[in-house]
N, C-alpha and C positions, 0 to 999 in steps of 0.2 A: 711500204717498207722497202728501206735500199739493199743491197748486197756491199757489201767492204773485202776486201783480200785483207792480211793480217800476215804479214809477214815476218816471220822472229828467228833473230842473230843472234848467234852465239859467236864468240871467239872459241876458237874447235883444241886449245891450250888448254882452254878454264875447262870446261865440256869433259876432258882427255884426264886431268888432273883429280877427277871429281872421281871418289872412292864408290866402286861400284852396287855396293847397299842406298850410300851418298843417293846416289843417279836414281835409282828403281823408286827410290819413294819419290822425289821428284817429282819425274817422268805419273808414277800416281796422282800429285796431285793436280798437274798437268789435266790428265784422263780423266779427274772428278768432278774438275770443271772444267770443261767439255761437257759433261753430263751435263749440269747446272748450266749450260747455254741448248743446250741437246732439252733439257723439259719445258725451257723461257722457247724454244720455239728461232731460241740464234740461234746453232748449229747447224753450218747446208756444207757440210764435210773441211777434209783437207787432207794435207800431204804428211809426211816428213821425208824429208830426205838423205844421202844418203851422207859421208864429206867432203868436201869441197875436190878435197887433192881426187877427186872418180870426177867432179865433171872435166865436159871439156867445152868450149865457145866458138862459133861460127864468122863468122866477117864475108863478107861477098870485097872482096878485093882484085884488082888490073883484071876483071870480067871470071874470078873467082871465084867457090869458098873454100876460105881454106880454113884446116884446120886445127885448136892451139891447144893443148894440154891446162885443164886448170877453169880458178872462175873467170869469168867477166874481169872483177876487180879483180887488184890488189891491193885486200884490207884484212884485216887480219882476223875484222868479225867474220862469219859465214852467213849466206842462209839454210837455218836449220828448217827449214819447214815454213807449208801457210797453214793458215784457215781459214773457209770460208766463213761468212756471219753475216747475218739479216739484222739491223737494224733500221729503227725510225729515221737518224742521222747520221751524222763525223761527229755530235754529244753521245748524246744511244754511245757510239760503237765505243768511244774511247772512255766510257763509263764500263760498259762493260770486261774489255779488254784490259783493262788497270787492276781488273782482279786477277786474272789469268797469271798462276805464276809463274808457267815458261817467264815474265814477266823481273823474277828476281837471276835471269843467267846470264837477260840480256834484250837488247831492246827487241820493240815490234814498232814495223811500220805499219800506219795503214792508207788503204788508198779507197778510196769508193771504185766502183766496177763502174765502167763503160758498157749499159744497158744499152745502148743505143748499136754501140758492136756485135755484143751481146745479142743481141734480137736478130740481130742481121745473119751472127753463127750457129743461129739456134731456126733458122729456116731453112739455111743449107742442110741443115743436120737433116730437117725435117722433108727436106727434095728426096737427100744421100737413102735417107729409111727408105720414102715412101715406093 
């Protein structure tokens, strides 16, 4: 099995225009599908993100770290959250996420996790805790 990071994007103004009751219905559909992924052993976790208006971006410039308000990229679509998925391969991940109700609200980007780097991080975590 492979791990994938699935990033869901949404046009912030589109989400803000959804009536509260409809938004709650859409969220419940997403949660219900996440439960299906859990039952299948595919859901590894996830995080919802607050508005991109609350983001800051760090850049190393001229020997210093500069902090800028806002997201890294100027775009109409913001990163709304991430879902960590386990699947046989990319095609399986695509098949699983194609059924996610969140795709109706905006695109999902699916990327394989970098298992080599993640193994190094896990080693360091274990050393730190041990």
